[in-house]
Structures are given as C-alpha cells and as structure tokens.
N, C-alpha and C positions, 0 to 999 in steps of 0.2 A: 370396529372401525380405530382407524392409527391417525397419530396426528402426528407430521413432523416438524418437529422440531427445528429450530436455526441453527447450523455452526456456524459459528463467526471464519475459525480457521479453518471449515470447507469450503466455506463460499472465497477467502484468500485463496484456500489454494489453486481451487477452479479457474477462478482471475490470473493469479500465475499464469496457470498450466493454458490460458485462450492466449497468450504471447503475450500481457501486458503486462509492465512494469505500476509498481505500487512503493510508497513509501512509507515513511512511520507513521506521518498526517495523513494520507489514506486508507492506512491500515486500521486508524483507532477512529476512523469521521465516518467511516462507507460500510467498513464490517465488522465492527467493535471488540478489535483483535488487542489486546493490551498490552502483550510481548510479539512485535513481530517479528526482536531477534532468538527467542526462541521459536519458533515456526519455521522459520529460516536453516535451525540447527537442525531441525525433524526432516525437513525436506532433505538438508546435506546427506545426513546419514542413510536415506533413504535413498541416495544417490543422486537425485538430482543435482546438475552444477548452477549455483547459484553466484552471479555477477552484479556487479554493483557498479554506479557512478552516482558523482554529485551531478546534481543540477539546479538548477535557478529555483527555489520559492514561485515566483513568481509560474512556473510553470507547473508546477505541482498545484497550484492555487487553480486554476483552470482544471486541469483532469477534474478535480473535488468538482469543479461547479459545472462538472457537463452532468452531476447524478443528481444534487445535492447544491444551496447555494452560500457559500461558505464566503465571510465578509471579513479581511485583514483591519484591523483598525486603522487611522490612516496614518501617525506618528511611526508605523510599523517600516521600516524600510525592504520591504517583500523584495524586492526588485534585486538588492544587496546579499539579503543574505539562501546562502546552499542547504539544501540538505542534499541526501543519498537515497536512491532510486534504486529498488532491483528489481531483476528481472531471472527467468528462467532460461537456462543456455538450451540451445537446440540441438 
C-alpha cells in the first residue's frame, strides 16, 4: 500500500488550472506554497500564460474565508490594501 503525500505545488497548479485565481496570501494559507513567484515561473516555462491584476485585500480575504477562517487585525485597513492575484489564461 502506498501513501499519497500532499504536494503543495501540485495542489496550487490544479487550483489554477480549474480556473481559479490565487494571491500570495492564498498560496501560503491554503496550499502551503512558500514561493508563489517560483511556481508561476515554472508554469510559464512550461508554456502556460499567467496573467495578473491588482485586487483589494478584502476580496482575497473573502475568497480565503470560503475555505478557512482568516481574521484581519482591527487596525489593518484591508479594504484599502491591494494585492496581486494571478490566473492561467485559456
């Protein structure tokens, strides 16, 4: 019997290939990928077209909260902070 090992980079790749967007925060919190930029660079080398845009942190926190609980500190102006989200172009 073989045991299946969790592979963070593979989980992230599958998530992106399903059409979802991902930010650095999501890569770390949901998938355990420590270097999103390195994974995106690998995908680009394999021929995938990776697109990006700025998104409010509030939108990203809302997406994270679909899978887990992520609370921001009261003093953090997360509605005003923008992060970059990435996706695979079809």
